[in-house]
C-alpha positions as CSV (number, residue, x, y, z in Angstrom):
1,M,16.3,20.8,6.2
2,E,16.7,16.9,5.9
3,R,13.5,16.5,4.0
4,L,14.6,18.9,1.7
5,D,18.1,17.4,0.9
6,Q,16.5,13.9,0.8
7,A,13.7,15.5,-2.3
8,I,16.2,16.7,-4.0
9,Y,18.3,13.4,-3.8
10,D,15.4,11.6,-4.8
11,T,14.1,13.3,-7.5
12,V,17.7,12.5,-9.3
13,K,17.6,9.3,-8.0
14,Y,14.0,8.2,-9.0
15,S,14.3,9.9,-12.4
16,A,13.8,8.2,-15.3
17,M,16.5,9.8,-17.3
18,G,19.5,9.0,-14.8
19,A,21.8,11.4,-13.4
20,K,24.1,10.9,-16.2
21,K,21.6,12.5,-18.4
22,L,19.9,14.7,-16.2
23,A,23.6,16.6,-15.7
24,A,24.4,16.7,-19.2
25,I,20.9,18.7,-19.8
26,M,22.0,21.0,-17.2
27,K,25.5,21.2,-18.6
28,I,27.2,20.4,-14.9
29,G,29.8,17.8,-14.7
30,H,28.1,14.6,-14.0
31,Q,30.6,14.1,-10.6
32,V,29.6,18.0,-9.4
33,F,25.9,16.9,-10.2
34,L,26.1,13.8,-8.4
35,N,28.1,15.7,-5.2
36,K,25.1,18.6,-5.7
37,A,22.2,15.9,-5.1
38,N,23.9,14.0,-2.2
39,P,22.4,14.8,1.1
40,N,25.4,14.0,3.1
41,C,27.5,16.7,1.1
42,D,28.0,20.0,2.6
43,S,30.1,21.5,0.2
44,N,27.9,21.6,-3.1
45,H,24.6,22.1,-3.4
46,F,22.5,23.2,-6.3
47,T,21.5,26.9,-6.7
48,A,18.0,28.1,-6.5
49,Q,17.8,28.1,-10.6
50,E,19.7,25.1,-10.8
51,V,16.6,23.3,-8.3
52,V,14.2,25.0,-10.2
53,T,15.4,23.6,-13.7
54,L,15.8,20.0,-12.2
55,Q,11.9,19.8,-11.5
56,L,11.0,21.0,-14.5
57,I,13.3,18.6,-16.5
58,T,11.9,15.9,-14.5
59,G,8.5,17.1,-14.3
60,T,8.1,16.4,-10.4
61,T,7.2,18.8,-7.6
62,R,8.7,16.8,-4.7
63,I,11.4,19.7,-3.9
64,A,9.2,22.3,-4.0
65,E,6.8,20.9,-1.7
66,A,9.8,19.9,0.6
67,M,11.1,23.6,0.7
68,L,7.0,24.8,1.5
69,D,7.0,22.3,4.5
70,E,10.9,23.7,5.9
71,V,9.4,27.2,5.8
72,K,5.9,26.4,7.0
73,L,3.9,28.4,4.3
74,S,0.8,26.9,3.2
75,H,-0.5,26.1,-0.3
76,E,-3.4,24.7,-2.1
77,E,-2.0,21.1,-1.7
78,S,-1.1,21.3,2.0
79,S,-4.5,22.6,3.2
80,E,-6.3,20.0,1.4
81,S,-8.4,17.6,3.5
82,L,-7.1,14.1,4.4
83,A,-9.9,13.0,2.2
84,N,-8.6,14.4,-1.0
85,A,-5.2,13.4,-0.3
86,L,-6.0,10.2,-0.1
87,L,-8.2,10.6,-3.3
88,S,-5.4,12.0,-5.0
89,V,-2.7,9.2,-4.0
90,N,-5.6,6.7,-5.2
91,R,-6.5,8.7,-8.6
92,E,-2.3,9.0,-9.3
93,L,-1.7,5.5,-8.3
94,G,-4.6,4.4,-11.1
95,E,-3.0,6.5,-13.6
96,A,0.7,4.9,-13.1
97,N,-1.2,1.4,-13.4
98,A,-2.6,2.1,-16.6
99,A,0.6,3.6,-18.3
100,I,2.2,0.4,-17.0
101,S,-0.7,-2.0,-18.3
102,D,-0.4,-0.3,-21.9
103,A,3.1,-0.3,-21.5
104,I,3.7,-4.2,-20.9
105,A,0.3,-5.0,-23.3
106,D,2.7,-5.6,-26.2
107,G,5.4,-7.3,-24.0
108,R,8.0,-4.8,-24.7
109,I,8.5,-1.5,-23.2
110,T,9.5,1.5,-25.9
111,P,11.3,4.6,-24.2
112,R,8.4,6.8,-24.4
113,E,6.7,4.2,-22.7
114,R,9.1,3.8,-20.3
115,E,9.3,7.7,-19.5
116,R,5.3,7.7,-19.3
117,C,5.4,5.5,-16.4
118,C,8.3,7.0,-14.6
119,R,6.8,10.4,-14.7
120,E,3.6,8.8,-13.6
121,I,5.1,6.7,-10.9
122,N,6.9,10.2,-9.8
123,E,3.7,11.9,-9.8
124,T,2.4,9.1,-7.7
125,K,5.1,9.7,-5.0
126,A,4.5,13.4,-4.9
127,A,0.6,12.6,-3.9
128,L,2.0,10.4,-1.2
129,D,4.4,13.0,-0.1
130,R,1.4,15.7,0.3
131,L,-0.8,12.7,1.9
132,T,2.2,12.4,4.5
133,S,2.2,16.2,4.7
134,T,-1.7,16.6,5.5
135,I,-1.4,13.6,8.1
136,S,1.5,15.5,10.0
137,A,-0.4,18.5,9.9
138,H,-3.9,17.1,10.5
139,P,-5.0,17.9,14.2
């Protein structure tokens, strides 16, 4: 379950919104929210519904992918070829680069641009996670 715990932690840590705002949106006390996201906390955990909500709010699928890896289920992304996984990383990285380039073109980054950049970076991380899974499962 280590990868799942890390995926939850990373989803919260790398969210463009920050833990305080995520906790408020999810109507969970900030400290309880942090405890639930802490991979070293054995007493507090997110419910299945909270995990789904967290992914919908942050726009990431890192947690779902970690869950699939834990139970060894196959799905579309995990069965893709190594070449396709690598192409996906490159595509996502290109989209992140474009978002960042667009954002800094005028010398300032607006909140909307910041959100887009962080979303694209998170999508790149998810693609890298899929590549890691594909490499691990490769014969």
